[in-house]
C-alpha positions as CSV (number, residue, x, y, z in Angstrom):
1,M,47.6,112.7,130.4
2,K,46.7,110.1,127.7
3,V,47.8,106.1,127.1
4,R,46.3,103.4,125.3
5,L,45.9,100.0,127.3
6,V,46.0,97.1,125.6
7,G,44.5,94.0,127.5
8,Y,45.1,90.6,126.3
9,G,43.3,87.5,128.6
10,I,40.9,88.9,131.8
11,A,42.6,92.2,131.2
12,K,41.1,92.4,128.1
13,E,37.6,91.0,129.3
14,I,37.8,93.5,132.1
15,L,38.4,96.3,129.6
16,N,35.9,95.1,127.7
17,S,38.1,95.8,125.2
18,R,41.3,94.9,123.4
19,N,42.4,98.6,123.2
20,L,41.5,101.4,125.3
21,D,42.5,105.3,125.7
22,F,42.9,106.3,129.6
23,E,42.8,109.6,130.9
24,F,45.5,109.2,133.6
25,N,46.0,111.1,136.2
26,G,49.4,109.7,137.8
27,S,52.9,109.5,137.0
28,T,54.1,105.2,137.4
29,I,53.1,101.7,136.8
30,K,52.2,101.4,140.5
31,D,50.1,104.5,140.2
32,L,48.6,103.2,136.9
33,K,47.8,99.7,139.1
34,S,45.5,101.6,141.7
35,E,43.6,103.9,139.5
36,L,42.9,100.8,137.3
37,V,41.4,99.2,140.3
38,Q,39.5,102.1,140.9
39,K,37.6,102.2,137.9
40,F,37.6,98.4,136.9
41,P,37.3,96.6,140.7
42,D,37.8,93.5,139.0
43,F,41.3,94.1,138.7
44,E,41.8,93.5,142.2
45,S,40.5,90.0,142.3
46,L,43.9,89.6,140.1
47,R,46.8,87.9,142.5
48,S,49.9,89.5,139.9
49,I,49.5,92.0,137.1
50,S,52.5,93.1,134.8
51,F,53.0,95.6,132.5
52,A,54.9,96.4,129.6
53,I,55.7,99.5,127.6
54,Q,58.5,99.6,125.1
55,E,58.2,96.0,124.6
56,E,60.1,95.8,128.4
57,Y,58.4,94.8,131.5
58,R,58.5,97.6,133.7
59,K,58.5,97.9,137.6
60,D,56.0,99.8,139.9
61,D,58.1,102.5,139.7
62,Y,58.7,103.3,136.2
63,T,57.6,106.6,135.3
64,I,54.4,106.5,132.7
65,Q,54.9,109.6,129.1
66,S,51.9,111.0,127.5
67,N,50.7,108.8,125.1
68,D,52.7,105.8,125.7
69,E,51.0,102.1,125.0
70,I,50.7,100.0,127.8
71,I,50.2,95.9,127.4
72,I,48.1,94.3,130.6
73,I,49.7,91.1,131.4
74,P,47.5,89.1,133.5
75,P,49.0,85.9,135.1
76,V,49.4,82.6,133.2
77,S,48.1,79.3,134.1
78,G,47.9,76.4,131.8
79,G,49.5,73.2,131.9
């Protein structure tokens, strides 16, 4: 299925784009994480990463729908 990834911070740099149409073969956030690491190995170095769909954070077992816009939220640090 096709989804749209929207990256912020380091996720945007890893994707080399703010928005990316992505052909996804799984069904859950957990599956998406695995596919992202396969296609973009730099994602593996992130200790934690969050995903939001329809303006809500989603857990690993959330089922993704075709054409969902998935916001990738990397870990944030600061002071």
